[in-house]
C-alpha positions as CSV (number, residue, x, y, z in Angstrom):
1,X,186.3,71.9,92.5
2,X,182.6,71.4,93.4
3,X,179.8,73.8,92.3
4,X,179.4,74.9,95.9
5,X,183.1,75.9,96.1
6,X,182.8,77.8,92.8
7,X,179.7,79.6,94.0
8,X,181.5,80.5,97.3
9,X,184.6,81.8,95.5
10,X,182.5,83.9,93.2
11,X,180.6,85.3,96.2
12,X,183.8,86.3,97.9
13,X,185.3,87.8,94.8
14,X,182.2,89.8,93.7
15,X,180.5,90.5,97.0
16,X,177.2,89.2,95.6
17,X,174.9,87.0,97.6
18,X,174.9,83.3,97.1
19,X,171.3,83.5,95.8
20,X,172.4,86.0,93.1
21,X,175.4,83.9,92.1
22,X,173.3,80.7,91.8
23,X,170.7,82.6,89.8
24,X,173.3,83.9,87.3
25,X,175.2,80.6,87.2
26,X,179.0,80.0,87.1
27,X,181.1,77.1,86.1
28,X,184.7,76.4,85.2
29,X,185.5,76.6,81.5
30,X,187.9,74.1,79.9
31,X,191.0,76.1,78.9
32,X,191.7,73.6,76.0
33,X,188.3,74.4,74.4
34,X,189.0,77.6,72.5
35,X,185.7,77.8,70.6
36,X,183.6,78.0,73.8
37,X,180.7,80.4,73.7
38,X,178.1,79.9,76.3
39,X,175.7,82.3,74.7
40,X,176.1,82.3,70.9
41,X,175.0,85.6,69.4
42,X,173.2,85.2,66.1
43,X,171.6,88.6,66.4
44,X,172.6,91.6,64.3
45,X,174.7,94.2,66.0
46,X,172.8,96.9,68.0
47,X,173.9,99.7,65.7
48,X,171.6,102.0,63.7
49,X,172.9,103.4,60.5
50,X,170.9,106.6,60.5
51,X,171.8,107.4,56.9
52,X,170.5,104.1,55.7
53,X,167.4,104.4,57.8
54,X,166.7,107.8,56.4
55,X,167.1,106.5,52.8
56,X,164.6,103.8,53.6
57,X,162.1,106.3,55.0
58,X,162.6,108.9,52.4
59,X,160.0,108.6,49.7
60,X,158.3,111.0,47.4
61,X,154.9,112.3,48.3
62,X,154.1,112.8,44.6
63,X,155.7,110.7,41.9
64,X,158.1,112.6,39.7
65,X,157.5,112.8,36.0
66,X,160.1,111.3,33.8
67,X,159.5,113.7,30.8
68,X,160.9,117.0,32.1
69,X,160.9,118.5,28.6
70,X,157.2,119.4,29.0
71,X,158.1,121.6,32.0
72,X,161.0,123.5,30.3
73,X,159.1,126.3,28.6
């Protein structure tokens, strides 16, 4: 199958223009290659742990004294 035939088939299947299909790019993947990843993702997940973020942001405005006996009167 040629690249033109692939692009035409994708246009028919998706309804997109040939220009859009060529811009995005399509090809036939080898079914025997199981570790195929065209865009490897080495980025961390797009998840925010709000509790962890709050712990990182939470800091004392004034340092606490370690010797609390002086306050117990």
